[in-house]
TILOTI-211318 format. One line per 3 residues: number of its first residue (from 1); their letters; for each residue x, y, z of C-alpha. Coordinates in Angstrom, 3 decimals. Layout:
% residues N
NUM	A	X Y Z ~ ...
//
This chain:
% residues 217
1	MGV	19.462 -7.673 1.314 ~ 16.163 -8.235 0.789 ~ 12.181 -8.207 3.147
4	ITV	8.552 -10.180 1.979 ~ 5.786 -8.713 3.621 ~ 2.545 -10.831 4.098
7	SRQ	-0.044 -9.877 4.553 ~ -2.687 -13.555 5.212 ~ -6.889 -13.860 5.415
10	IGS	-7.369 -15.143 8.687 ~ -6.961 -19.690 6.650 ~ -5.818 -19.003 4.251
13	EGT	-1.630 -20.883 5.425 ~ -0.572 -17.606 5.532 ~ 1.885 -18.450 9.016
16	FIA	2.689 -21.703 7.184 ~ 3.886 -20.441 4.623 ~ 5.468 -17.300 6.226
19	KRV	7.956 -19.541 7.843 ~ 8.020 -21.343 5.202 ~ 9.350 -19.249 2.995
22	AEQ	11.501 -17.894 5.585 ~ 13.216 -21.345 6.739 ~ 13.936 -21.604 3.152
25	LGL	15.394 -19.053 1.527 ~ 17.462 -18.771 5.302 ~ 15.192 -15.746 6.061
28	SCI	14.055 -14.667 9.663 ~ 10.466 -14.839 10.071 ~ 9.011 -11.475 12.284
31	DKE	5.907 -12.216 13.858 ~ 3.059 -10.549 16.113 ~ 4.867 -11.826 19.301
34	DIE	8.593 -10.423 17.995 ~ 6.808 -6.836 17.698 ~ 5.210 -7.154 21.181
37	KVM	8.833 -8.061 21.893 ~ 10.552 -4.529 20.763 ~ 6.479 -2.427 21.974
40	HAY	6.469 -4.285 25.519 ~ 10.942 -2.977 25.882 ~ 10.451 0.181 24.683
43	GFS	7.128 1.265 26.893 ~ 3.726 0.244 25.705 ~ 2.631 -2.585 27.121
46	AFE	-0.923 -2.191 25.630 ~ -0.293 -3.082 22.112 ~ -1.949 -6.493 21.944
49	EVY	-4.953 -4.292 23.629 ~ -5.019 -2.101 20.295 ~ -4.799 -4.492 17.858
52	NTR	-7.186 -7.527 19.093 ~ -9.759 -4.470 19.633 ~ -12.248 -3.051 17.475
55	PGF	-11.779 0.439 18.332 ~ -15.300 2.500 19.672 ~ -15.812 6.398 17.725
58	WER	-13.537 8.221 20.956 ~ -10.901 5.863 21.051 ~ -10.337 6.247 17.327
61	FDL	-8.616 10.217 19.253 ~ -6.891 8.508 22.100 ~ -3.838 10.004 22.135
64	QRT	-2.200 6.683 23.407 ~ -3.256 4.798 21.314 ~ -2.505 6.862 18.266
67	ATI	1.180 6.494 20.130 ~ 0.811 3.135 19.551 ~ 0.048 2.525 16.624
70	DFL	3.342 4.643 14.887 ~ 5.898 3.022 16.844 ~ 4.385 -0.421 16.102
73	LTA	5.220 2.005 12.392 ~ 8.937 2.625 13.457 ~ 9.449 -0.671 15.139
76	MRA	8.199 -2.460 11.079 ~ 10.850 0.143 9.775 ~ 14.114 -1.226 12.209
79	FAK	13.645 -5.264 10.712 ~ 12.891 -4.065 7.212 ~ 16.425 -1.862 7.782
82	VGN	18.080 -4.645 9.019 ~ 16.042 -6.716 6.471 ~ 16.277 -10.080 5.420
85	VVL	13.650 -10.614 6.792 ~ 9.831 -11.885 6.630 ~ 6.999 -9.041 8.234
88	LGR	3.880 -10.693 8.957 ~ 1.112 -8.876 9.795 ~ 0.544 -5.504 10.242
91	GGF	0.085 -3.270 7.620 ~ 3.057 -4.070 6.068 ~ 2.222 -4.205 2.355
94	GLF	1.201 -0.511 3.085 ~ 4.044 0.913 4.886 ~ 6.512 0.077 2.503
97	QGY	5.301 0.239 -0.625 ~ 7.558 1.369 -3.462 ~ 10.389 0.247 -2.173
100	TDI	13.405 -1.495 -5.212 ~ 13.798 -4.333 -2.285 ~ 10.300 -5.285 -1.024
103	LNI	8.133 -7.618 -1.975 ~ 4.651 -7.626 -1.375 ~ 2.507 -10.740 -0.772
106	RLR	-1.425 -11.167 -0.335 ~ -2.596 -15.094 0.582 ~ -5.911 -15.873 0.476
109	APL	-9.070 -18.010 -0.247 ~ -12.768 -18.333 -0.535 ~ -14.672 -18.237 2.938
112	AVR	-15.671 -21.935 2.885 ~ -12.561 -23.197 1.952 ~ -10.901 -21.659 5.259
115	LER	-13.870 -21.952 7.598 ~ -12.795 -25.902 6.720 ~ -9.857 -25.136 7.906
118	KQK	-10.312 -23.617 10.808 ~ -12.721 -26.837 11.848 ~ -9.583 -29.210 11.518
121	EYG	-7.632 -26.731 13.672 ~ -9.369 -26.734 16.660 ~ -12.147 -29.116 16.580
124	STD	-15.140 -26.767 16.313 ~ -18.963 -26.622 14.816 ~ -18.990 -25.172 11.914
127	QEA	-20.709 -22.620 13.260 ~ -18.224 -21.534 16.768 ~ -15.940 -21.166 13.433
130	RKA	-17.753 -18.402 11.306 ~ -18.695 -16.107 14.501 ~ -14.560 -16.575 15.367
133	MIE	-13.293 -16.132 11.854 ~ -16.369 -13.777 10.909 ~ -14.993 -11.294 14.339
136	QEL	-11.297 -12.130 14.355 ~ -11.056 -10.580 10.506 ~ -13.461 -7.551 11.530
139	IRT	-10.448 -6.990 14.008 ~ -8.390 -7.439 11.636 ~ -10.073 -5.156 8.821
142	SFV	-10.415 -1.906 11.576 ~ -6.841 -1.965 12.640 ~ -5.677 -2.203 8.911
145	QTD	-7.861 0.387 7.445 ~ -9.240 2.913 10.314 ~ -5.972 2.632 11.867
148	LQY	-3.517 2.061 9.938 ~ -5.378 3.179 6.640 ~ -4.650 0.854 4.216
151	NQN	-6.912 -1.137 2.029 ~ -5.646 -4.903 2.002 ~ -8.449 -6.138 -0.881
154	DAA	-6.375 -3.548 -3.461 ~ -4.474 -6.133 -5.557 ~ -2.328 -2.968 -6.901
157	LFD	-0.439 -2.786 -3.056 ~ 0.674 -6.417 -3.359 ~ 3.473 -7.994 -6.172
160	LVI	1.341 -11.706 -5.964 ~ -2.373 -12.605 -4.636 ~ -2.152 -16.305 -4.557
163	DTS	-5.458 -17.959 -3.673 ~ -4.340 -21.296 -1.743 ~ -7.729 -22.720 -2.243
166	IVP	-6.069 -23.576 -5.344 ~ -2.033 -23.182 -5.551 ~ -1.336 -25.883 -2.270
169	PET	0.701 -23.925 0.144 ~ 4.006 -25.344 -0.532 ~ 3.717 -24.398 -4.530
172	ASL	3.086 -21.011 -2.616 ~ 6.445 -20.841 -0.949 ~ 8.223 -22.052 -3.789
175	WIC	6.727 -18.762 -5.593 ~ 7.147 -16.321 -3.619 ~ 11.186 -17.792 -2.982
178	DAY	11.291 -17.043 -7.185 ~ 9.539 -14.030 -6.710 ~ 11.940 -12.635 -4.015
181	RQL	15.105 -14.055 -6.018 ~ 14.235 -12.554 -9.226 ~ 13.743 -9.303 -7.544
184	MKN	17.002 -9.215 -5.777 ~ 18.382 -9.884 -9.164 ~ 16.020 -7.144 -11.068
187	PRI	15.100 -4.688 -8.578 ~ 12.071 -3.118 -9.303 ~ 12.777 0.265 -11.896
190	DAK	9.796 2.245 -10.569 ~ 10.118 2.293 -7.171 ~ 11.490 6.026 -5.224
193	HTR	13.353 4.255 -2.379 ~ 15.638 1.146 -1.138 ~ 15.448 0.068 2.794
196	ADL	18.597 1.695 3.459 ~ 16.546 5.500 3.348 ~ 14.711 4.255 5.768
199	VVD	15.816 5.878 8.942 ~ 15.418 4.126 12.562 ~ 16.969 5.263 15.784
202	DVL	20.273 3.167 16.552 ~ 19.027 2.713 20.212 ~ 15.959 0.387 18.334
205	LKL	18.214 -0.864 15.449 ~ 20.638 -2.144 18.151 ~ 18.030 -3.486 20.074
208	VTT	16.574 -5.292 16.166 ~ 20.000 -6.617 15.034 ~ 20.196 -8.768 18.698
211	MLG	16.816 -10.345 18.709 ~ 17.439 -10.948 15.064 ~ 21.070 -12.679 16.118
214	RNE	22.790 -10.730 13.836 ~ 26.090 -9.203 13.667 ~ 25.705 -5.105 14.096
217	T	27.542 -3.644 9.987
//
């Protein structure tokens, strides 16, 4: 069993590709809604607000915000511990550096291409799409770089970086599937950890296992 993390720019077809990869490999695709279910089960009802807003200077030191982010990382470790999942977003690539059985993917595309895709998706004007995309990217970047302190623009943190304006999403999916299969056959030799090393509370692990419809091991 292994894990794939997918970091993506808005409009890079990341959600489509992640779901397609999960389907082709028989994995579970874990997105924001799945994470929210776990967060809410543990009383972190403010996760949506924390994730979708850029904090001011003092808000970065808010204890509730810090506790919410800490538990987010704990929840992601639980999903990775269960395994056979594609983790979409939420900085998984930074959390799982140096693991023999976790593949980190980055999907990107030029701004003009991503704007055109979003215009077609929502039927908005170029100006509306640009404004919405830039604001959302600022929020995501702030969360990953300021709250999590990871740099999604550092290509060295990824096993595979794909420009979906050049590589069609269907082809990108096949590349990722092939890379995953190769990693499962030949675990990286320069890594120090495996998923088995992840320490997760038994109650949380049981909740995630049940969510994924897996049998406990």
